[in-house]
C-alpha positions as semicolon CSV with decimal commas, in nm:
position;residue;x (nm);y (nm);z (nm)
1;M;4,960;-7,350;-6,030
2;K;4,787;-7,214;-6,333
3;N;4,842;-6,861;-6,437
4;Y;4,583;-6,566;-6,325
5;F;4,438;-6,365;-6,592
6;A;4,317;-6,037;-6,594
7;L;3,962;-5,903;-6,617
8;T;3,853;-5,968;-6,997
9;I;3,578;-5,789;-7,160
10;A;3,379;-6,008;-7,364
11;L;3,076;-6,012;-7,613
12;F;2,840;-6,302;-7,529
13;S;2,679;-6,485;-7,774
14;V;2,350;-6,492;-7,636
15;H;2,174;-6,190;-7,524
16;L;1,885;-6,207;-7,286
17;T;1,652;-5,949;-7,272
18;I;1,626;-5,714;-6,949
19;A;1,312;-5,887;-6,840
20;Q;1,455;-6,242;-6,802
21;N;1,672;-6,257;-6,493
22;P;1,650;-6,500;-6,174
23;G;1,281;-6,444;-5,991
24;N;1,232;-6,168;-6,208
25;V;1,368;-5,942;-5,920
26;G;1,542;-5,696;-6,176
27;T;1,864;-5,644;-6,338
28;T;1,969;-5,262;-6,185
29;N;2,131;-5,440;-5,891
30;L;2,236;-5,774;-6,082
31;T;2,640;-5,748;-6,112
32;A;2,704;-6,086;-6,202
33;W;2,507;-6,407;-6,370
34;F;2,710;-6,683;-6,429
35;M;2,452;-6,913;-6,607
36;P;2,608;-7,248;-6,802
37;D;2,325;-7,292;-7,029
38;A;2,480;-7,144;-7,329
39;L;2,822;-7,294;-7,277
40;P;2,942;-7,553;-7,538
41;L;2,941;-7,869;-7,441
42;G;3,320;-8,052;-7,348
43;N;3,595;-7,850;-7,253
44;A;3,523;-7,512;-7,087
45;T;3,807;-7,277;-7,123
46;T;3,599;-6,952;-7,010
47;W;3,308;-6,882;-6,841
48;T;3,128;-6,547;-6,931
49;T;2,861;-6,384;-6,732
50;T;2,483;-6,409;-6,889
51;Y;2,422;-6,093;-6,729
52;P;2,566;-5,818;-6,780
53;V;2,676;-5,866;-7,136
54;G;2,887;-5,635;-7,361
55;I;3,143;-5,412;-7,230
56;N;3,034;-5,469;-6,861
57;S;3,061;-5,866;-6,861
58;T;3,302;-6,044;-6,691
59;T;3,511;-6,395;-6,790
60;V;3,661;-6,612;-6,582
61;T;3,941;-6,840;-6,772
62;D;4,083;-7,192;-6,752
63;A;4,408;-7,168;-6,984
64;L;4,580;-7,510;-6,925
65;T;4,437;-7,834;-6,942
66;P;4,276;-8,058;-6,803
67;Y;3,954;-7,793;-6,800
68;P;3,612;-7,824;-6,618
69;Q;3,373;-7,995;-6,859
70;A;3,041;-7,830;-6,986
71;T;2,809;-8,157;-6,965
72;N;2,444;-8,173;-6,978
73;T;2,457;-8,541;-6,898
74;P;2,669;-8,573;-6,616
75;V;2,678;-8,897;-6,412
76;G;2,304;-8,983;-6,229
77;D;2,177;-8,637;-6,413
78;V;2,262;-8,472;-6,105
79;S;2,205;-8,147;-6,273
80;N;1,834;-8,216;-6,347
81;Y;1,873;-8,262;-6,724
82;N;2,059;-7,898;-6,730
83;T;2,414;-7,804;-6,817
84;T;2,645;-7,798;-6,510
85;L;2,988;-7,745;-6,488
86;E;3,178;-8,075;-6,387
87;F;3,491;-8,049;-6,148
88;T;3,515;-8,408;-6,079
89;G;3,867;-8,583;-6,067
90;N;4,002;-8,252;-5,966
91;T;4,370;-8,197;-5,838
92;T;4,625;-7,974;-5,773
93;A;4,873;-8,146;-5,971
94;N;4,584;-8,175;-6,267
95;L;4,395;-7,849;-6,177
96;K;4,046;-7,760;-6,320
97;A;3,963;-7,412;-6,218
98;F;3,839;-7,081;-6,380
99;E;4,042;-6,777;-6,268
100;N;4,051;-6,385;-6,306
101;N;4,308;-6,214;-6,106
102;A;4,173;-5,857;-6,163
103;S;3,963;-5,728;-5,887
104;P;3,585;-5,744;-5,906
105;N;3,335;-5,531;-5,793
106;F;3,011;-5,678;-5,773
107;L;2,895;-5,634;-5,398
108;N;2,996;-5,510;-5,054
109;N;3,027;-5,669;-4,700
110;I;3,299;-5,534;-4,482
111;N;3,117;-5,225;-4,373
112;G;2,818;-5,118;-4,156
113;A;2,638;-5,009;-4,457
114;D;2,772;-5,234;-4,725
115;Q;2,519;-5,444;-4,900
116;G;2,532;-5,753;-5,142
117;T;2,352;-6,070;-5,218
118;F;2,480;-6,397;-5,349
119;F;2,353;-6,760;-5,472
120;C;2,530;-7,061;-5,582
121;A;2,375;-7,378;-5,702
122;Y;2,603;-7,667;-5,670
123;L;2,646;-8,022;-5,597
124;L;2,907;-8,233;-5,359
125;P;2,862;-8,581;-5,422
126;T;3,069;-8,673;-5,089
127;A;3,240;-8,498;-4,807
128;T;3,567;-8,330;-4,877
129;S;3,879;-8,158;-4,707
130;N;3,895;-7,803;-4,796
131;D;3,691;-7,785;-5,146
132;H;3,669;-7,415;-5,272
133;L;3,375;-7,335;-5,491
134;V;3,353;-6,954;-5,523
135;L;3,643;-6,757;-5,392
136;Y;3,600;-6,350;-5,438
137;N;3,829;-6,111;-5,339
138;E;3,841;-5,737;-5,388
139;T;4,121;-5,493;-5,366
140;G;3,896;-5,304;-5,138
141;L;3,891;-5,586;-4,890
142;D;3,501;-5,670;-4,973
143;A;3,550;-6,074;-5,036
144;I;3,362;-6,422;-5,031
145;Q;3,508;-6,742;-4,948
146;L;3,304;-7,028;-5,005
147;R;3,419;-7,394;-4,957
148;N;3,348;-7,743;-4,785
149;L;3,502;-7,867;-4,445
150;G;3,391;-8,249;-4,449
151;A;3,036;-8,276;-4,286
152;N;2,994;-7,875;-4,292
153;G;2,984;-7,599;-4,553
154;L;3,154;-7,247;-4,466
155;M;3,124;-6,905;-4,601
156;G;3,337;-6,653;-4,469
157;L;3,305;-6,261;-4,563
158;G;3,557;-5,988;-4,608
159;K;3,955;-5,996;-4,580
160;T;3,949;-5,790;-4,267
161;G;4,045;-6,064;-4,044
162;N;3,861;-6,355;-3,889
163;S;3,530;-6,274;-3,719
164;V;3,207;-6,440;-3,620
165;N;3,003;-6,199;-3,713
166;G;3,079;-6,279;-4,097
167;A;3,117;-6,651;-4,126
168;R;2,857;-6,910;-4,106
169;T;2,850;-7,316;-4,176
170;W;2,577;-7,518;-4,227
171;A;2,554;-7,921;-4,254
172;E;2,608;-8,055;-4,615
173;G;2,359;-8,272;-4,747
174;F;2,518;-8,404;-5,040
175;V;2,269;-8,317;-5,258
176;P;2,149;-8,090;-5,503
177;S;2,216;-7,758;-5,298
178;I;2,194;-7,386;-5,304
179;V;2,364;-7,144;-5,026
180;S;2,298;-6,794;-5,030
181;Y;2,374;-6,474;-4,823
182;K;2,293;-6,104;-4,801
183;G;2,413;-5,842;-4,559
184;N;2,765;-5,772;-4,414
185;K;3,019;-5,849;-4,124
186;T;2,979;-5,580;-3,916
187;G;2,777;-5,728;-3,637
188;A;2,629;-6,028;-3,489
189;T;2,312;-6,031;-3,710
190;T;2,404;-5,845;-4,038
191;M;2,506;-6,141;-4,215
192;N;2,203;-6,396;-4,291
193;L;2,322;-6,698;-4,464
194;Y;2,079;-6,952;-4,598
195;D;2,167;-7,348;-4,689
196;R;1,830;-7,427;-4,917
197;S;1,643;-7,122;-4,812
198;S;1,665;-7,242;-4,428
199;E;1,882;-6,955;-4,251
200;S;2,185;-7,081;-4,042
201;L;2,288;-6,926;-3,712
202;T;2,589;-7,141;-3,694
203;S;2,872;-6,913;-3,654
204;S;3,235;-6,974;-3,727
205;N;3,561;-6,757;-3,658
206;S;3,665;-6,736;-4,017
207;A;3,704;-6,485;-4,315
208;S;3,822;-6,494;-4,696
209;T;4,228;-6,523;-4,761
210;G;4,386;-6,539;-5,072
211;P;4,478;-6,371;-5,368
212;T;4,270;-6,075;-5,529
213;G;4,038;-6,205;-5,809
214;L;3,741;-6,410;-5,886
215;Y;3,783;-6,791;-5,898
216;F;3,552;-7,109;-5,925
217;G;3,673;-7,442;-5,802
218;V;4,009;-7,350;-5,641
219;K;4,179;-7,095;-5,393
220;P;4,495;-7,034;-5,522
221;G;4,805;-7,088;-5,355
222;I;4,704;-7,381;-5,135
223;G;4,762;-7,748;-5,174
224;S;4,434;-7,905;-5,085
225;S;4,165;-7,672;-5,238
226;P;4,048;-7,830;-5,562
227;L;3,664;-7,856;-5,588
228;N;3,529;-8,199;-5,687
229;G;3,193;-8,170;-5,759
230;Y;2,955;-7,954;-5,993
231;L;2,880;-7,612;-6,002
232;H;2,559;-7,517;-6,170
233;E;2,502;-7,142;-6,110
234;V;2,646;-6,842;-5,964
235;I;2,450;-6,476;-5,934
236;F;2,539;-6,191;-5,743
237;Y;2,373;-5,866;-5,637
238;N;2,498;-5,516;-5,522
239;T;2,217;-5,484;-5,273
240;D;2,039;-5,678;-5,023
241;L;1,727;-5,841;-5,165
242;T;1,437;-5,869;-4,973
243;N;1,302;-6,207;-4,828
244;L;1,017;-6,232;-5,089
245;E;1,289;-6,175;-5,363
246;M;1,543;-6,438;-5,194
247;V;1,251;-6,703;-5,201
248;K;1,186;-6,592;-5,570
249;V;1,546;-6,639;-5,672
250;N;1,551;-6,992;-5,473
251;T;1,266;-7,073;-5,661
252;Y;1,418;-7,063;-5,984
253;L;1,748;-7,231;-5,908
254;A;1,580;-7,505;-5,709
255;I;1,279;-7,584;-5,968
256;K;1,578;-7,574;-6,259
257;Y;1,851;-7,816;-6,049
258;G;1,602;-8,021;-5,838
259;A;1,752;-7,872;-5,498
260;T;1,465;-7,929;-5,241
261;L;1,409;-7,619;-5,040
262;L;1,409;-7,680;-4,673
263;N;1,130;-7,611;-4,439
264;T;1,270;-7,709;-4,100
265;G;1,167;-7,350;-3,986
266;G;0,798;-7,402;-4,047
267;G;0,543;-7,164;-4,188
268;T;0,603;-7,042;-4,521
269;Q;1,018;-7,125;-4,507
270;G;1,034;-7,342;-4,775
271;D;0,760;-7,216;-5,005
272;Y;0,803;-7,166;-5,349
273;I;0,728;-6,884;-5,553
274;S;0,707;-6,770;-5,882
275;T;0,802;-6,433;-6,052
276;N;0,456;-6,308;-6,054
277;G;0,381;-6,390;-5,665
278;N;0,207;-6,679;-5,726
279;T;0,300;-6,983;-5,445
280;V;0,355;-7,292;-5,608
281;W;0,422;-7,513;-5,363
282;F;0,311;-7,422;-5,007
283;A;0,567;-7,610;-4,754
284;A;0,338;-7,584;-4,439
285;I;0,054;-7,800;-4,601
286;Y;0,098;-8,108;-4,490
287;P;0,448;-8,081;-4,401
288;T;0,519;-8,490;-4,432
289;Y;0,528;-8,454;-4,811
290;H;0,811;-8,162;-4,842
291;N;1,053;-8,433;-4,964
292;D;1,237;-8,412;-5,289
293;V;1,017;-8,166;-5,432
294;I;1,093;-8,133;-5,794
295;G;0,866;-7,949;-6,049
296;I;0,825;-7,874;-6,418
297;A;0,754;-7,502;-6,522
298;R;0,748;-7,226;-6,769
299;D;0,830;-6,868;-6,626
300;D;0,937;-6,645;-6,905
301;N;1,026;-6,340;-6,686
302;Q;1,331;-6,557;-6,565
303;G;1,362;-6,761;-6,877
304;L;1,295;-7,083;-6,687
305;L;1,172;-7,371;-6,894
306;Q;1,171;-7,662;-6,716
307;K;1,031;-7,968;-6,924
308;Q;1,147;-8,265;-6,715
309;S;1,285;-8,296;-6,354
310;H;1,377;-8,603;-6,126
311;S;1,417;-8,632;-5,770
312;Y;1,800;-8,691;-5,666
313;D;1,766;-9,059;-5,630
314;D;1,553;-9,087;-5,970
315;T;1,238;-9,263;-5,786
316;T;1,019;-8,996;-5,922
317;R;1,052;-8,833;-6,265
318;I;0,792;-8,540;-6,392
319;Y;0,794;-8,451;-6,742
320;L;0,633;-8,324;-7,067
321;N;0,574;-8,542;-7,356
322;A;0,851;-8,792;-7,353
323;L;1,156;-8,838;-7,112
324;T;1,488;-8,737;-7,310
325;A;1,854;-8,695;-7,214
326;T;1,846;-8,352;-7,136
327;N;1,594;-8,073;-7,072
328;T;1,659;-7,884;-7,369
329;A;1,568;-8,206;-7,601
330;N;1,251;-8,264;-7,483
331;S;0,979;-8,122;-7,730
332;G;0,711;-8,103;-7,494
333;A;0,572;-7,729;-7,460
334;F;0,384;-7,523;-7,219
335;S;0,106;-7,345;-7,339
336;T;0,052;-7,098;-7,068
337;D;0,332;-6,839;-6,914
338;N;0,397;-6,886;-6,498
339;S;0,233;-7,253;-6,527
340;Y;0,400;-7,486;-6,253
341;V;0,353;-7,851;-6,152
342;T;0,550;-7,942;-5,832
343;I;0,548;-8,291;-5,639
344;G;0,667;-8,411;-5,324
345;H;0,639;-8,716;-5,124
346;N;0,618;-8,877;-4,771
347;T;0,940;-9,067;-4,773
348;D;0,713;-9,410;-4,717
349;Q;0,812;-9,724;-4,900
350;M;0,754;-9,815;-5,275
351;C;0,571;-10,118;-5,206
352;A;0,268;-10,186;-5,000
353;T;0,212;-10,271;-4,649
354;I;-0,074;-10,405;-4,420
355;A;-0,097;-10,028;-4,282
356;S;-0,098;-9,899;-4,641
357;N;-0,370;-10,147;-4,740
358;A;-0,608;-10,042;-4,467
359;E;-0,620;-9,696;-4,622
360;I;-0,774;-9,729;-4,966
361;P;-1,127;-9,598;-5,088
362;G;-1,415;-9,880;-5,088
363;T;-1,546;-9,789;-5,419
364;C;-1,265;-9,905;-5,657
365;G;-1,226;-10,280;-5,574
366;L;-0,848;-10,244;-5,446
367;Y;-0,631;-10,524;-5,323
368;S;-0,305;-10,309;-5,213
369;R;-0,162;-9,990;-5,241
370;L;0,185;-9,835;-5,246
371;E;0,258;-9,714;-4,871
372;R;0,421;-9,383;-5,037
373;E;0,216;-9,078;-5,132
374;W;0,299;-8,759;-5,341
375;K;0,138;-8,422;-5,290
376;V;0,092;-8,252;-5,632
377;T;0,037;-7,885;-5,698
378;N;-0,119;-7,748;-6,023
379;T;-0,058;-7,381;-6,081
380;N;-0,201;-7,223;-6,425
381;F;-0,083;-7,571;-6,626
382;T;-0,335;-7,678;-6,866
383;D;-0,136;-7,911;-7,043
384;Q;-0,050;-8,314;-6,985
385;F;0,246;-8,430;-6,786
386;N;0,374;-8,811;-6,712
387;L;0,521;-8,927;-6,422
388;D;0,779;-9,221;-6,339
389;L;0,803;-9,379;-5,993
390;T;1,057;-9,629;-5,914
391;L;0,918;-9,908;-5,722
392;N;1,120;-10,091;-5,433
393;A;1,261;-10,442;-5,447
394;C;0,983;-10,543;-5,192
395;A;0,705;-10,456;-5,460
396;N;0,721;-10,796;-5,615
397;Q;0,894;-10,590;-5,896
398;G;0,879;-10,898;-6,188
399;S;0,477;-10,941;-6,137
400;V;0,330;-10,626;-6,199
401;N;0,069;-10,595;-6,458
402;P;-0,017;-10,247;-6,548
403;N;-0,344;-10,340;-6,636
404;E;-0,407;-10,437;-6,292
405;L;-0,291;-10,092;-6,140
406;R;-0,469;-9,795;-6,044
407;L;-0,392;-9,375;-5,995
408;L;-0,540;-9,295;-5,674
409;V;-0,602;-8,902;-5,665
410;D;-0,723;-8,748;-5,324
411;D;-0,823;-8,431;-5,176
412;D;-0,680;-8,458;-4,833
413;G;-0,412;-8,721;-4,829
414;N;-0,638;-8,954;-4,650
415;F;-0,714;-9,239;-4,933
416;S;-1,029;-9,414;-4,673
417;N;-1,237;-9,084;-4,576
418;G;-1,396;-9,009;-4,942
419;G;-1,279;-8,783;-5,185
420;T;-1,052;-9,045;-5,371
421;T;-1,110;-9,094;-5,731
422;C;-0,968;-9,421;-5,921
423;Y;-0,812;-9,384;-6,275
424;F;-0,718;-9,665;-6,521
425;N;-0,616;-9,797;-6,845
426;G;-0,931;-9,776;-7,104
427;D;-1,124;-9,544;-6,847
428;G;-1,218;-9,306;-7,095
429;T;-1,017;-8,991;-6,934
430;G;-0,713;-9,053;-7,148
431;I;-0,490;-9,191;-6,883
432;V;-0,213;-9,462;-6,989
433;I;-0,071;-9,673;-6,703
434;S;0,260;-9,879;-6,820
435;Y;0,526;-10,083;-6,668
436;A;0,875;-10,138;-6,723
437;N;1,057;-10,322;-6,442
438;P;1,075;-10,147;-6,193
439;V;0,953;-9,829;-6,320
440;V;0,563;-9,731;-6,312
441;T;0,472;-9,451;-6,593
442;V;0,158;-9,264;-6,578
443;S;0,103;-9,084;-6,901
444;N;-0,143;-8,827;-6,985
445;I;-0,226;-8,677;-6,655
446;S;-0,453;-8,391;-6,753
447;N;-0,701;-8,124;-6,561
448;T;-0,930;-8,406;-6,581
449;H;-0,738;-8,600;-6,333
450;L;-0,572;-8,287;-6,112
451;S;-0,760;-7,972;-6,190
452;L;-0,642;-7,631;-6,241
453;N;-0,488;-7,445;-5,942
454;T;-0,521;-7,724;-5,711
455;T;-0,334;-7,936;-5,487
456;N;-0,432;-8,327;-5,460
457;Y;-0,248;-8,643;-5,308
458;I;-0,178;-8,943;-5,524
459;T;-0,073;-9,279;-5,514
460;I;-0,091;-9,621;-5,692
461;A;-0,288;-9,908;-5,593
462;S;-0,355;-10,269;-5,741
463;I;-0,683;-10,438;-5,758
464;Q;-0,541;-10,808;-5,806
465;Q;-0,327;-11,039;-5,594
466;S;-0,134;-11,105;-5,883
467;T;0,009;-10,787;-5,857
468;P;0,031;-10,702;-5,472
469;L;0,307;-10,483;-5,458
470;P;0,331;-10,652;-5,121
471;V;0,577;-10,610;-4,790
472;G;0,798;-10,346;-4,638
473;L;1,155;-10,388;-4,575
474;M;1,261;-10,061;-4,375
475;Y;1,646;-10,133;-4,378
476;F;1,905;-10,385;-4,453
477;T;2,231;-10,307;-4,325
478;S;2,602;-10,433;-4,268
479;N;2,819;-10,357;-3,973
480;C;3,124;-10,511;-3,776
481;A;3,114;-10,656;-3,421
482;D;3,481;-10,758;-3,283
483;E;3,577;-10,776;-3,656
484;N;3,252;-11,021;-3,773
485;P;3,032;-10,895;-3,996
486;T;2,696;-10,855;-3,880
487;L;2,381;-10,806;-4,076
488;T;2,072;-10,645;-3,944
489;W;1,728;-10,559;-4,081
490;A;1,389;-10,487;-4,018
491;T;1,029;-10,538;-4,176
492;S;0,754;-10,258;-4,111
493;T;0,475;-10,510;-4,189
494;E;0,479;-10,890;-4,287
495;L;0,226;-11,091;-4,471
496;N;0,254;-11,452;-4,498
497;N;0,645;-11,437;-4,477
498;D;0,785;-11,762;-4,397
499;Y;1,150;-11,718;-4,393
500;F;1,438;-11,471;-4,493
501;T;1,776;-11,621;-4,653
502;I;2,119;-11,481;-4,601
503;E;2,363;-11,545;-4,917
504;R;2,732;-11,445;-4,944
505;S;2,978;-11,357;-5,224
506;R;3,344;-11,261;-5,254
507;D;3,269;-11,051;-5,589
508;G;2,914;-10,971;-5,562
509;L;2,815;-11,189;-5,865
510;I;2,826;-11,530;-5,740
511;F;2,643;-11,583;-5,380
512;E;2,622;-11,904;-5,175
513;T;2,376;-11,947;-4,918
514;M;2,450;-11,908;-4,568
515;E;2,138;-11,961;-4,348
516;N;1,771;-11,946;-4,339
517;I;1,620;-11,727;-4,051
518;D;1,266;-11,782;-3,945
519;A;1,043;-11,500;-4,020
520;L;0,727;-11,359;-3,852
521;G;0,459;-11,507;-4,105
522;T;0,208;-11,189;-4,039
523;G;0,193;-10,884;-3,871
524;T;0,173;-10,501;-3,841
525;T;0,450;-10,424;-3,591
526;T;0,848;-10,348;-3,661
527;Q;1,030;-10,677;-3,656
528;H;1,395;-10,663;-3,634
529;Y;1,646;-10,944;-3,716
530;S;2,029;-11,009;-3,721
531;W;2,289;-11,244;-3,793
532;M;2,665;-11,263;-3,748
533;D;2,894;-11,402;-3,945
534;S;3,113;-11,640;-3,749
535;N;3,369;-11,719;-4,003
536;P;3,402;-11,434;-4,253
537;L;3,617;-11,410;-4,566
538;D;3,914;-11,187;-4,588
539;G;3,876;-10,869;-4,729
540;T;3,535;-10,746;-4,853
541;S;3,225;-10,963;-4,852
542;Y;2,895;-10,912;-5,001
543;Y;2,564;-11,010;-4,840
544;R;2,221;-11,057;-4,981
545;L;1,868;-11,100;-4,820
546;S;1,564;-11,261;-4,962
547;Q;1,231;-11,320;-4,864
548;T;1,011;-11,647;-4,875
549;D;0,632;-11,675;-4,842
550;F;0,471;-11,983;-4,720
551;N;0,331;-12,006;-5,099
552;S;0,705;-12,041;-5,148
553;T;0,718;-11,724;-5,366
554;T;1,049;-11,563;-5,313
555;E;1,157;-11,220;-5,329
556;L;1,482;-11,061;-5,372
557;F;1,602;-10,766;-5,158
558;E;1,913;-10,545;-5,189
559;T;2,273;-10,628;-5,144
560;V;2,534;-10,467;-4,910
561;S;2,909;-10,451;-4,853
562;V;3,108;-10,507;-4,543
563;N;3,508;-10,514;-4,483
564;C;3,602;-10,577;-4,129
565;G;3,967;-10,521;-4,132
566;I;4,113;-10,300;-3,841
567;E;4,176;-10,020;-4,067
568;K;3,792;-9,914;-4,102
569;T;3,601;-9,760;-3,863
570;I;3,324;-9,983;-3,691
571;F;2,993;-9,927;-3,516
572;Y;2,836;-10,166;-3,272
573;P;2,560;-10,260;-3,201
574;N;2,375;-10,088;-3,493
575;P;2,129;-10,059;-3,451
576;F;2,145;-9,953;-3,124
577;N;1,971;-9,822;-2,793
578;N;2,132;-9,578;-2,550
579;E;2,489;-9,648;-2,656
580;F;2,707;-9,745;-2,918
581;T;3,086;-9,854;-2,934
582;L;3,313;-9,692;-3,202
583;V;3,631;-9,927;-3,277
584;S;3,897;-9,723;-3,473
585;K;4,279;-9,785;-3,536
586;F;4,309;-9,382;-3,555
587;G;4,152;-9,144;-3,307
588;G;3,963;-8,849;-3,482
589;T;3,627;-8,649;-3,461
590;I;3,253;-8,824;-3,530
591;T;2,967;-8,576;-3,599
592;I;2,621;-8,701;-3,597
593;F;2,334;-8,505;-3,793
594;D;1,958;-8,646;-3,803
595;S;1,777;-8,672;-4,127
596;A;1,683;-8,295;-4,118
597;G;2,052;-8,189;-4,120
598;K;2,076;-8,092;-3,756
599;L;2,380;-8,117;-3,580
600;I;2,318;-8,382;-3,301
601;L;2,667;-8,490;-3,169
602;E;3,041;-8,381;-3,205
603;Q;3,258;-8,585;-3,038
604;F;3,664;-8,644;-3,027
605;F;3,757;-9,003;-2,960
606;I;4,075;-9,209;-2,935
607;G;4,255;-9,486;-3,093
608;G;4,043;-9,814;-3,012
609;K;3,739;-9,877;-2,842
610;N;3,502;-9,584;-2,744
611;S;3,171;-9,548;-2,583
612;I;2,955;-9,291;-2,747
613;Q;2,629;-9,224;-2,544
614;M;2,313;-9,110;-2,738
615;G;2,024;-9,209;-2,487
616;Q;1,869;-8,840;-2,541
617;I;1,789;-8,854;-2,896
618;D;1,467;-9,002;-3,081
619;S;1,453;-9,328;-3,272
620;G;1,518;-9,279;-3,631
621;V;1,843;-9,269;-3,909
622;Y;2,132;-9,066;-3,854
623;T;2,440;-9,002;-4,044
624;A;2,765;-9,018;-3,876
625;F;3,067;-8,835;-4,038
626;V;3,403;-8,957;-3,928
627;T;3,735;-8,737;-3,960
628;L;4,057;-8,976;-3,903
629;N;4,388;-8,807;-3,775
630;N;4,544;-8,993;-4,082
631;G;4,340;-8,752;-4,299
632;K;4,064;-8,981;-4,382
633;H;3,699;-8,940;-4,394
634;E;3,406;-9,180;-4,397
635;I;3,028;-9,135;-4,379
636;H;2,802;-9,395;-4,189
637;K;2,445;-9,478;-4,128
638;L;2,357;-9,525;-3,776
639;I;2,017;-9,647;-3,642
640;K;1,875;-9,541;-3,329
641;L;1,588;-9,781;-3,173
């Protein structure tokens, strides 16, 4: 274990003005703001508060190699093109951790009159067993312990013993996240914990433990706690922020790091609000678009200058000027302070379907349009911006001609009832549509296309059959049934679909054709297909699906892999109706969550076959987290028909 270092007083090289602080809620009660923007890239040996500075600053230190890495180009740009601290590959034998064993005094949370507020922006890429993000322990027993326990996150307050009053859990999304709390642990309702602005009321009998001090990335003294993930920003206040102030700080962190605030509570929950009080994203206006909400913004009161953003899966990018490797490298500029452009989508497919082709305006001469739609809100933004939209494989990616594409802008999300304008290359509005397989880029979007201080709805359409953006594949999954690989897939619509082809590979590179499966042809209802490999390969097999039209045009879909060895937990049938069978060599626990992160089932199982009843839930896609008695963790996708 590394040595612990006493509180150090440091002069920070970058001094923000008093006016700049998260959410512009003030610095009077801002006791510690750890922001990584000014850190030198590479080995991070110290991290000092951005506020306070000078003699009141706090520094945490890593004295021994390896060190956390300050990076603004992590894999997948998981910090939304901004600097983050990377703790991946972290082990107790080779520990990356910031430590300071002097007693901090940032907030109070163990007595009835105590107040404090805390925010942490972070990313955990996968479920872990006991990763500690932040450990804060005062000599006076005020404390915070923030960690991950597999499928759930856990925060415990105070060092006065376990209590359900001061501990909450939430379902981890394994996406860019913000966890926050305010209050104290003296009563059943005195602690309010929020996961991406959504309050979690799930109590846990827990508290903080460990040595006095402030620690990022580890809980000293135990062997299973190193953080394997990314720590973006940590903020402490010695008062309970108001609900509006909480929203403003959440908005700052969400826009900066690409974390979508949740709107599961309905109403204004999930709104984004700028420092001057403008609601720059209304969650309750057509809430079906509240997915992968990202944005660009200039908000000088909090030093927010986000010039490019992307969704976590990178299917949507929004940016000024030209997209660059980092936000700071982008040379674009905002003309106006407190200006925002926010965007979210309806989760539909990035290709055309028969249903979406039926919802088009009658004035643009269109042949087809993407099923996916985006909601875009312009707040005080007077410049130009660009969008990158990544097509699915079902969109015939290799045959797209950008001169046949149209940007559709609508006033209410219904593209067939009027109120839709079509923009295209050479229309005189300055817009440029280009294509680099599989990305459609729409450049020079301005107030001509999206009026100032309005919310509009957009999608991409085609005027020609040669750029059809055609059929939708809902899913293609691989599972095991009695140790035989089984492939299942479904289409939402089919147009002149002759047959599917199943191919198999040992290495994912060289494939052999296994079988052709007759398709529906043309239809608008969901069709389900399955195929079992009765003579499977040993070890991991790779399977590829393609579709051939009646005109012999072939479209290649995704590749999946499966290993039906007895060491792996298997589920069948999947998709299922009212129940499925779980087969595992080991016993353990299965927890199932819906797409909104709501806990649906938590159940123990034994080694062997287990029948799991799921007849009372709605149709849809669910995530199952399996914790085995041998210490391993697995994540599976389940589909309820």
